N, C-alpha and C positions, 0 to 999 in steps of 0.2 A: 797740305791739301787744309783749307776752311772747313767745318765743321756745322751747321748747322742743325742743332737740334726738333727744332719745330718742323725744317725744308723737311728732313730726314722722317719723323710723322707724317709729314702730308705726305713721300713719296710710299709710307710703309703700307700707307690703313689706305688708303682714298682710291674705289674701284671704280674706275671708267665707268660711261655708262654703254649698257651690252658687252662687259668682257667675256669672252671665251672662256666658262673656265672646267679645271677640273678636281674632282670632290676623293677627299683620300679616308677610309678611316680602319683600322686597327681593332677584329676583332681580338680581344683578351681573355685572358685564363678565368676573370669573375665576368661573363655575356658570352651570351647564343646572338650566333647571325643577325638572328632576326631584333635583338637588341638593335643594333649596332645598324640594320638599316636606317631601324625608322629614327634612329637620332642623326644619319644621314640627311636623310626625307628631308626631318628639319635644318639638315647643314643648310639643301638647297634652300628652301624659302628664303631662311636668309642666305641667301648668296643672291636670292632672286630681290628682294630688299632689298642689298643692295647698289644694282641695277647687273649684275653678273647674269648672265644664262649657261646654267649649265648643260657642261657637253659628255663627260661622261663621269664615274663612279670606279674606287679601286678600292677593293678593299683586303685587307690577308690578314690571317690565321698567327696570332705567335703572344707567348708566354710572354714576352717583355718586350716594350717596343724599343728597337736599336739606341744604342747611349748617341751614335755619330748621326744617325741618318736616317731615327723614327724607324724606317721598316727596315725590308728588307735587300743588303747588295740587289736582289735578282727585278725584286717589285717593284726598285727606286731604275732600275734600267727598262721593264719595261713598259713604268706608265715616261722615261726622259727621251722612250721610243714614241709611242704615242703622241705627244704632245708638239715633235717636232716636224713642221711641213702643215702641221692645223692652226695659227692663229691662237694656241692658248696662251691668254695674256697673263692667269693664273693660278696657283693650287693653291688647295686652302688643306689643311689638315685639320681633322676633327675632333681633334685634343694639341694640347697646349702645347707647340716648341722650344724649350732654348734657340740660342742667339745659334750658338756654335749651330744646335744642329741645320735650322737656317740655312748659312754659309752651305754647309755640307750638300743640303738642297739642289741649292739654289744652283754648287756650280755642278753636278753633276745633269739638272734637269735647263739648265739657260731658259730659266722661268719665277717673276717672282712666287717668292714665294710667302704664306702667310696662314695661321694660322684660327681655328676660331675663334679665340678669345683677340684678335684682332678685327677680328668681322666684325664684331660688337659691335668690339667699339672706333669701328667705321660706321653702324647704319648710327649706333648715339650721338657721335657725332658728328651728320648729315641731319637730324634728327631736332636734337640742340638747339631752344627759341632767343630760350630767353640767359644773363645773365650771368644764374645759376646755374643752369644747365651745364650750357657751353666751361666753365670754371670744371664744374665737377668731373664734362667730359676729358676737358686736357691735364685735370689731376693724373685720371687712371692713364691717360694713354702713357705722362712721363713714369706711375710706377709703371708696364705694365714695360715696358725703354728698362728701362734704369739696367735691370739683373741681367740683357740681354746684347750691353754696348761692346767689350768683349767677344763674343760671337761675330755680330757683326763688324767693330776694326780687326779683325784673325788678321784680314789680307795686309791691313798699310804696321802687324810686325818685323818684325826683319826674323832671320831663316837662326836656328841656335841654338844654340846656353852658353851662360854666365856669362863674363868680361864683356863688356864692349857689347852685348844684345839689345840691349834702353834702347831700343831707335823710337824714330818722334813720335810709332801710328801710338807707343806707349804708354808715351807724353799725353798722347791728343787723347784717346782714353782716360785718364786724370783729372785732364781738362773740361772734356763734355759731361762725366758724371758728376763734377761739382757744377756744373754747365743744369744738368739737371735736378741733380737735390735739393741748388736755395731755388728751383723753378718750384717742385713741390714744395714746396715750403714758405714760398709766398703762397703757389693755392694752398695750403690750408690756412691757411690768416685769411685770404679775403675771402673762404665758404663760411671758419669762422665766425665771421663779420652780416654774413650773410645768415649765415646761421640764429647771432641772435636776435638780431630785424625779424628774424621767421618766429620765433619764437617768441617776440615782442605780438608779433600779432595776434599767432591764436591763442599765449593770455590773450589780448583787447578786446577780441572776439565772445567774452561768458559763457555766461552756466547751459549754454549749451550738450541737447546731446551730438556725440560724433560719429558720422558711417564713417567706414573706407570701403570701401570700391574692388576685389586685392584679387588675385586670379591671373592663369598661365599666359602669355602673352594672347593680343588678338584672341578673345575667347568674344569678345562685343560690350566690355566694362567700356570707356564712351559711348556710346549707343545708351545704351540702360544710363547708363548718368546724364546724357542728353534728351530719357526719356523725362527721370520723376524729378529733377532740377526745369526742366524745361532748359536749356539756354542748348547755346552753340554748341558745344567743343568735337575740335576735331579726329571724330571717326573710321577709319581706312584699314581695308584690308594686311593691314600689311602686319610685319612683326617693328614691336616699338612704338609702335603708333605715336606715340604721348610719352613724350621722360618729363615734363612739371606737371610737380601735381597738380589739380581746377579745382578749388574747393567755393561747394555757394548753396545757401541759407535756405532750405526747402520750407514745404508747411505744406501737410497734413493734415486736413480736419482741425486747422487752427494749430500745430500744433508743429515746432520750429523744431528744428535741426543742422546740424552742417556735415554737409551730403561729399566727399573727397574721392577723388579721382586719381589714381596712385599708376605709376613703371608696374607692367606684368612682368609674373619675373618666367625662367624661364632656366632650362639644362644646361645643366656647367657655364653659368655664369662667374665673368674672370669675377672672384674674390676683391680684386681691385677697386673692382666693381659697382660690388655691393656697395666696399669702404666708403666709396665717389662717391657716390648715393644717400649715402648714410642718410643725411638732414631729412628730403625727398619720403625717405622710408618711415620716416620720425612721422608720419601722416597718424602713418600701421600704427608704429608702438602706441602714441594720443590719443585713437581713437572710442569707444566706444561700444559696438559693437564693428561684424567684419559683415560684408555682402560679399563671400567668394559666388563668382563668380567661375562657369563652367560651362566649356563648348560641349555639350553632350552627344554633338554629330562627329567628332574627331572619336578617332579609333581606336585611339590611347591616350582617354579622357581620362579617367583610371591614374594611372603614373604623370601626366599633369598633376592630377589634385594630390595624390604621394608629394611630387614639387612642391606646391604653392608651401603645404602644411607643414617642411619641411623645414620652409624660409621662414615659416612661421611662428615654427620652434624655436630657428636663431633666433631669432629676432624679441626672447620671452613678447611674444601672442596667445599661445598655442591655449588657455585659459580663457583665452575676450570672449563673448554668444558675437555666434556665426551661422546667419542665415545665406543656406549656401544655391547657390544661382541655376539650375538648370538653364541655359540657356540654347538657340539654334532647334529647338527641335521645329520644328519646318526643315529642317535639313536631315535631323533625325530620319524625324520620318518618311522624308526619300531615301534616303537610303539602304535602311532598310527595309520597308515592304516595298511590295511589288504590285504591280498594277490589277493582279492575280488572287494576292490575297486579303481571302473574306476580310468585310468591316468586324463581326465580333471577333474576330482571329485578335487581328491592329488594338480594338481596349480588353482585350483580351493580359497581350506581350503591355502591353503599356502598365496597362493599372498590378503587372508585376512589377513592375518600371521604380515605378510611382511605390508604390507599398515599400521594393528594399531600399530607398533610399531615405524614407523617411522612418526607414526601421532603423537605418543607419549613425543616421541626424538627427535622430531623438524630434521627428518629425519639424523640423525645422525643415526649409525645403519646398522647395517653388520649380515648377516645371514651366519656362515663358521662349514664346522667342520677340527676341525682342528690335525684329525687326520691321514684325510681324501686324507688332503690340498684342497679341496671345499672353492672353496672364496676366496680365501690369498688375489689373486690377487685385489682384493674386497673393500677387507683392508687397505693392502701397499696402496692402490688410496687413499678412502679417510684420512687413517691416514697424509699421504704423501703431503694431501694439510692441512691441520689440523698445518701442524709442520709448510710449507712454508708459509699462510697467521701470523699464531705468530712468525716468524724467521721478515716480513713485518713493521711487527707493534714492537718489539719490540728494533732491531737492523735493523735498514733503512740500514743503514751503509754497513753491511754484504749483498754484492745481491746472496741470495740462494742457497751460498755456491756450486762457480762452479769449487772447484778442489777440490782432494784427498792431499793434500799439509798436513795439521794436520790432514788428519785420521790413526788414533792406533785398533789396532786391538782386544779390552774388554779389558775393565778397570776392 
């Protein structure tokens, strides 16, 4: 039997338009039911972004996931009974599965099974446009599939043990592993070359203050990028709308700086995906100021902030100056206030909200609605002040850039 690794990746990761999906989550001992339901809501959004329709969600409380099938035998049979005859095309687990677990689950339910990492990789593969992004996603896919080859090829191995049991299946596994490792090596070399070019380009940008937009996925970073830079960056109400870093040269009141949009963060982002996209995240590491965009209308926006702050700390960026941009205030007000609430009560609630976050961020925060362009002047003013302060500290001989001589429209 011939084996094509690229075809295997394509078949296991690609979700066709409008596929009917079932989601599965496990409530482990260190989690609450509410937390897991929130994760599954996000998983449903991920599935929707990939073109799937969630039909039903299953959860199970377990001290530890089952080593063979992740969920218990009874729960797996319940899932199998549900998907039978309902045209369910894919079952998606919210946690990472091994190759053997995927194989064992599929034997019982007879439906394609993927995990959260696989789903995110599928979305990234759809979103990748540039050569760099495509190579990064492909590398992450091969890194994901390498430790799962044995479980996926188990049906080709000979039964029994001892002498005479090394059949063609096991031989092909070793061949396939070699193919995958060679491909990983090749992609890493290719990305290293791209990284060198990107590093050179960053060096050639000169002595400009660099500002990077960071935040959870789908919080409105690209919309804010468009407003501040007056450029048309792709923005959509879906997860991971932006994969490739976009950098523009922006001028506020004769003071220029570089503004970069970056890939959004998310819970349980596969580590191999972070590794593959480290060149994209270099824009964050090399920035001077971070604009942390938050979707304040999201019911779990504080948890999302923690995910972003944890990721920034892992990247070594925790000590950078941060302006927290609480976006989507229009949706926050719409979801928080009913039409019968008195105006002075609304104003008091908003005042208390702003006071709380001003205290927690050291007054380096703004509250905006990017789609309605509300309070954008306050964001510009706050950012301009931070940029000018850094210029004075870092480049005192450049007196605030009082001319447009070196300004060009974008990079």
